[in-house]
C-alpha positions in Angstrom: -2.9 -26.6 31.0 -2.2 -25.3 27.4 -4.4 -25.3 24.7 -3.8 -24.9 21.1 -5.6 -21.9 19.9 -8.1 -22.6 17.3 -7.5 -21.9 13.4 -10.1 -19.3 11.5 -11.9 -22.5 9.3 -12.7 -24.1 12.9 -13.8 -20.8 14.0 -15.7 -20.5 11.5 -17.5 -23.6 11.4 -18.1 -23.5 15.4 -20.1 -20.3 14.0 -22.3 -22.1 11.5 -20.0 -20.4 8.8 -18.0 -22.3 6.0 -14.6 -20.3 5.2 -14.8 -18.3 1.8 -14.1 -20.0 -1.4 -10.9 -19.1 -2.5 -12.6 -18.9 -6.9 -9.3 -17.8 -8.6 -6.6 -20.2 -9.9 -3.0 -19.7 -8.4 -2.2 -18.3 -11.6 -4.3 -15.2 -11.1 -3.4 -14.8 -7.8 0.7 -14.5 -9.1 -0.6 -12.6 -12.3 -2.3 -10.1 -10.1 0.8 -10.2 -7.7 2.8 -8.9 -10.3 0.2 -6.3 -12.2 -1.0 -4.6 -8.9 2.8 -2.8 -8.9 3.0 -2.7 -12.8 -0.4 -1.2 -13.0 -0.1 1.2 -9.8 3.4 2.6 -10.5 2.5 3.6 -14.3 -0.7 5.9 -13.0 1.9 7.4 -10.2 4.3 8.2 -12.7 1.3 9.6 -15.1 0.3 11.4 -12.5 3.9 12.9 -11.7 5.0 13.8 -15.3 1.5 15.7 -15.3 1.5 17.2 -12.0 5.4 18.5 -13.1 4.0 20.1 -17.0 1.5 21.6 -15.5 -0.5 22.0 -18.7 2.4 22.5 -21.0 3.7 19.8 -24.2 4.9 16.7 -23.5 8.4 16.5 -24.1 10.5 13.6 -24.1 12.2 14.5 -20.7 8.6 14.7 -19.5 8.1 11.1 -20.7 11.2 10.0 -18.9 10.7 11.7 -15.7 7.2 9.8 -15.4 8.6 6.5 -16.2 11.4 6.9 -13.8 9.2 7.7 -11.4 6.9 4.9 -12.3 9.4 2.8 -11.9 10.8 4.1 -8.2 7.1 3.7 -7.1 6.5 -0.2 -8.5 10.1 -1.1 -6.5 9.2 0.2 -3.5 5.7 -0.9 -3.2 7.2 -4.4 -3.9 10.1 -3.7 -1.3 7.3 -2.4 1.4 4.6 -5.4 0.3 7.5 -8.1 1.0 8.6 -6.6 4.2 5.2 -5.3 5.8 3.9 -8.3 6.6 6.9 -9.4 8.7 6.6 -6.6 10.9 4.1 -6.1 14.4 0.9 -4.3 13.3 2.1 -1.0 14.5 5.2 -0.9 12.3 3.5 -2.2 9.6 0.9 0.5 9.5 3.7 2.6 10.6 5.7 1.5 7.3 2.5 2.1 5.3 2.2 5.5 7.0 5.6 6.6 6.1 5.3 5.0 2.2 2.3 7.0 1.8 3.2 10.3 2.9 6.4 10.5 0.7 5.0 9.1 -2.1 1.7 11.8 -1.6 4.0 14.4 -0.3 6.4 14.2 -3.7 3.4 14.2 -6.1 2.2 17.5 -4.2 5.5 18.7 -4.3 5.2 18.4 -8.1 2.4 20.6 -8.8 4.8 23.9 -7.4 3.6 23.9 -3.9 6.7 25.0 -0.9 8.2 22.0 0.7 6.7 23.0 3.9 2.8 22.6 2.7 3.7 19.7 0.5 5.2 18.4 3.8 2.0 19.1 6.0 0.1 17.7 3.6 1.7 14.5 3.1 1.4 13.5 7.0 -2.3 14.3 7.1 -2.9 12.5 4.1 -0.4 9.4 5.6 -2.1 10.2 8.8 -5.2 9.0 7.7 -3.8 5.9 5.9 -2.1 4.9 9.6 -5.3 5.4 11.5 -7.0 3.4 8.8 -4.5 0.5 8.4 -4.2 -0.1 12.0 -7.2 0.0 12.9 -7.7 -2.8 10.6 -4.5 -4.8 11.8 -5.6 -4.3 15.5 -9.2 -6.0 15.0 -7.9 -8.6 12.0 -5.3 -10.1 14.3 -4.3 -11.4 17.8 -1.4 -9.9 19.7 1.3 -12.0 18.1 0.3 -11.0 14.7 -1.7 -14.2 13.6 -5.0 -13.1 11.2 -8.2 -14.0 13.5 -11.3 -15.0 11.5 
């Protein structure tokens, strides 16, 4: 006979723990949802522009390059964040692996490194992200991708 799986709140109640309260309002969550990609994009764009100018003077083209990198990063980050929850844990970790590897590899290449060396370093950094995220998803979800307590 089939039984319904217990919800996280039921599991927490059985374990003697109350579910953690959500201390922020919906408005704060919405603001954070949009502020995070903007702030991360600005940091990424500044970092890319600083790597590219290599201590030289700040020019208009350098500022434009930084803002375009910030825009591209923010758009891709929002896209990955929107698509990732719909994927299985393996593919979700692989998607973040690809995003992290490309983002870090591009930053590393702007510092004047060769494409081959940038690729190797980006793969190493992204592999670390893959291992950590896969472990997190594997230990916090069941086989169907539902979060567990």
